[in-house]
N, C-alpha and C positions, 0 to 999 in steps of 0.2 A: 380502560377503554382505549382503543386505538385512536391515534390522531392522523387524519388523512387530509392531504392537500390535493384537490382535483384541479388539474390544469384546464384552462378554458379551450386549449387547442393542443394538438399533438406536437411533440418535439422530436424530430428525426434523430435517432441515435447516431447516424453518420455525421450530423452537424456537430455533435459533441466531440468528435474526433479532431476537430479543428484542422482538417486537411492532412492529418497524419495517417499513415498506413504502416502497420508492423506485422511482419510474418516471421515464422520460425520453421527451420528445417532440422528436425531432430536427428535424422540420419546423418546429415553432413555437419551437424552441430554449428549451424550458422543462424544469425538473426539479422533482419533487414529493417532499417528505419528509413521510411520515405516520406517526404513532405511535398505536397502538390503545388502550393501557391507561394506562400510567404518565404522569403529568403531567410533560412535558419543557418546558424554556423555549421561549418563542415564537421566540427567535433560532435555534432548531434545527429547527423544523418549518414546513410550509407550502410554497409554491412560489417559484421564482425563475428568473432567466435562466440558461440553460445557456451556458457559454463554448465548449465543444467544441474544435475543433482550434486549436492555437496554433503559430504558425510558429517552429520551433526557431532559425532564423537571427536572430530578434528577441530572443533571450535575451542578457542582459548579458555572459555568458561568451564570446560570439562576438567580443567586442572583443580578447580575449587568446588565444583558442584556436580551432582548427578545431572545428566542431560535429560530434560523432559520433552524436548522436541523430537518428534518421530522421524521427520525428514525435512531437508531444506532444498529448495530449488531456486536457482539464481540465474539471472539473465547473463551477466558478465562480471568480470573482475572490476573492482573500483580502484582508481588511482587517486590517492588523496591530494597530491600536489600537482597542479597544472603543468609545472615545468617538467614533471617526470612522465607525462602522458605518452611519450614515445616508447616507454618500456614495454607496455602491452597495449596495443590499440584497443580502446574501449569507448564505444559511443555512449554507453550508460554513464560513464564518468562525466562526459560533457553535458549530458542531459541533467544530471543531478547538480553539477556546478551551476547551471543556469536556472534550475528550478528553485533552489533554496538560497536566499540571501540571509543576511544577519537578522533582518526583521521583516522580510517580505517573502511571498510565495508566488511563483510564476506558473499559472495554470497551463500556459501554452506548453510547458515542458513536463508537467505532470501527466498529460495525456499520453505521450508515447511510452512513458514508463508503465502506466496502468494498462495500456494496450499490450505491451510486451508481456507483462505478468499474466494478463488474461489469456493470451495465446499460449503461454507456457503451461498454465493451469489446465486449459482444455486439452493440450497435447498429452500431458502426463496422465490425465484421467482417461484418455482414449487408449493408452497402451498399458495401463496398469489397473489394479483393483482399487485405487484410491477413490474415495468418495468424500465430498466436502458438503457439509450441511450449512455451515455458516462461515462468513469471513469476519475477521476482526482486525485490530490495528494496535500499534503501540500508542497508548493514550498520551495526550499533552496536558500539562498544567495550564491553567488559564493564562499565566504569565508568559507562556511559550507560544501562544497562538500568533500567527504571522498575518500581516496585512496582505490582502489580495492585490497582486500587481496587475493593473489593467493594461491590456494590450489591444491594438486595433484588430487582432485576429479574433478576439471574443465577439466584438460587434459584427465583424465581417461574417462569421459563421453562425453565430447564435442570434444576433439581432434582438428582437423584443423578448426572446426566450430567456435572456439574461435576467429579466425581472422575475420570471417564474422560478428559475433555478436559484436565485438569490434568497428565496424563501426557505431554502433547504440548506443543510450544512455544506453542500458542495460549493456554493459560491457566495457564502457570507462574507462580510467585510473583513472579519478575522477568521482565519482558517487553522484548524489542526491538520497539518499536512498528511498525517497518517489516515485520518478519517476521510479526507478528500480523496486520497488514493484508493482506499477501500470502497468508497461509494462509486468511483469511476469503474472499478473492477466489477462492482455490482451491476452497473449499467451494461457493461460489455459481456457479462456471464449470466446474469440473472440470479446469482447466489446472494441471499440477504446478509446484511452486516449486523453484528451484535456489538454493543458498546455498554460500558459501565461495569462489566464483570471485573475489569482491572482499572484502577484509577492511579494517577500520579499525584503523590502527596507533597511534592516539592517543586518549586520553580527553578531549581538548579538544572543545569544541562549535563547529561551523562558524558558528552564529548569533552567536558572540562576536566574529567578524571585524567590523571597523569599516567596511570598504569592500568593494565587489564584487571589486576586484582582490585584496584579501586573501583573500576566499573562494576565488578561483581558485588562489592560491598554496597555501593550506592544503589544499584538496582534492587537489592534486597530491602533497602531502607525506604526507597522512594515509591516503589510500585506495590500497591496493596490491593486486596480484594474489595470490590464495591458492593453496595447494598442493593442497588437497583440495576437490573439488566434490561436494556431496550433492544428491540429489533427494528432496524430501519432499512428501507429499500425503496427504490423507484418502481412505480407500477408500470409494467410494460404491456404494450399491445403490438405484437409482431415486432417491427423495426422502429417502433416509436415508444417514447415514455409519455404517459398521460397523467402522472401524479406522483406523489411521495407519501409513504406511510410509515408511521412510527408507533410501536406498541410495546407493552411491558411483558417480559418473560419471567417465569418463576425459575428457581434453581433446577427443578426437576425437568424443565424443558431442555436443559443443556446436558443432562445425564446421558452418557453413552453416545453423545454426538461427536462428529468430526469437524474440527475447526481449523481454518487456515489463517494464519497471521500474515497480513499484507504489510510489507515494509519497503521503504526505498533502499535501505542499506543495512547490511549486517557487518559488524566489525568484530567484537569479541563474542557476540551472541548472548551477552549478559541480560539485556533487557528482554529480548525475545524469549530466552529460557525462563526468566522470572515470570513472564506472562503465561507461558506454557505451564509452569509449576502451579500457578494460582488456578488456572482453568482446570487442571487435572485434580488437584487436591481439594479445592473448595467447591467446584461445580461438577466434578466427576465426569468431565469430558474424556472420551476414550482415546482420541487421537488429536495431536496438534502438529500441523505442518507449517512451515514458513515458506512463503513465496516472496522473493525480494528482487529488487532491481540490480543491486550490486553487492559483492562481497569484497571488503577491503583486503587488498593484497598484503 
């Protein structure tokens, strides 16, 4: 049976943007990050070059594995070291640096990343024959959930709606950053999210791998197929959200479907490709796309 949370009042979708506005120009390959009120670092606002489609066969994981990802679409290159940010100006790098701490997650900077991914997703669907039935994300182990970093911006824009949204995985005290991003994209696009098809069986972090080949080995060991698949989505009414719904899907509900993995960052492609492999081989998903904020240079 589905589980439904009905909100006692409407929450404007614009309020969840926390003052951010993101736009994309595919023709000129430009992306624009604008914030209206709060002073945010220069490294997170302004315009930059849009990366767009990235050939999945060029991923490092292709050296050791068949590539199960059909297409990858990325906002910008990601620069791992802050000191090297002048190499290629990348607003996404600054956004990701501020979004993810060692043990915290800053929702203020998750929003522009999700807005950018949503705008890219809409633009790609408009100019191609890509259809997306479900969103999903790279799952977290419970040990890897991060504490939500509270900022004045949340109270300023959301007010009492924080209490409503904290009943959902979007604003819980402990957050899986991938699920949070995917749910934000759900709010901005209306495409539902699936979770549980892939689970992470280890509290270790893939970023701790010393080489790309280790990333591939660890991804194969740590990410496995799940037993219970759930669909979760915010209930929308025009430009408002009025509730949240979670329901259980059967394996046959995913057969032949097209799924987009939402991720903040693609490095070797090992985790995303492992998730795509499970979706295709265990659940007979027909297409798997990746939409990411950054691709590590």
